[in-house]
C-alpha positions as CSV (number, residue, x, y, z in Angstrom):
1,M,0.0,0.0,0.0
2,N,1.3,3.5,-0.8
3,F,1.0,6.2,1.8
4,D,1.8,9.9,1.3
5,S,3.7,10.7,4.4
6,D,3.3,14.4,3.8
7,T,-0.3,14.3,4.9
8,N,-1.5,14.3,8.5
9,V,-4.4,11.9,8.0
10,V,-3.3,9.6,10.8
11,E,-2.6,12.5,13.2
12,V,-6.1,13.9,12.7
13,A,-7.7,10.5,13.2
14,V,-5.7,9.9,16.4
15,R,-6.5,13.4,17.7
16,R,-10.2,12.7,17.1
17,L,-9.9,9.4,19.0
18,R,-8.1,11.1,21.9
19,A,-10.9,13.7,22.0
20,K,-13.4,10.9,22.6
21,L,-11.4,8.4,24.6
22,D,-8.9,10.4,26.6
23,D,-9.7,14.1,26.9
24,P,-12.8,13.8,29.1
25,F,-11.1,11.5,31.6
26,D,-8.1,11.6,33.9
27,H,-7.1,8.0,33.0
28,K,-5.6,7.8,29.5
29,L,-5.9,4.7,27.3
30,L,-4.4,5.8,23.9
31,H,-0.6,5.9,24.0
32,T,2.0,6.8,21.4
33,V,4.7,4.2,20.8
34,R,7.6,6.0,19.2
35,G,8.8,4.5,16.0
36,M,5.9,2.0,15.9
37,G,2.5,3.7,16.1
38,Y,-0.2,3.8,18.8
39,V,-1.6,1.4,21.4
40,L,-4.8,1.3,23.2
41,E,-4.2,-0.2,26.7
42,D,-4.7,0.4,30.4
43,R,-1.4,1.5,31.9
44,G,-2.9,2.7,35.1
45,A,-1.7,0.0,37.5
């Protein structure tokens, strides 16, 4: 699959997810994994 890395499509999608999943709450679930991508997990305990 070809992906134009000059666009910010992924960043916009992740921002929208964070707005729904993380912003309203103190406990965050969506985390950035540098060099890999993103992960949805409970890192609270």
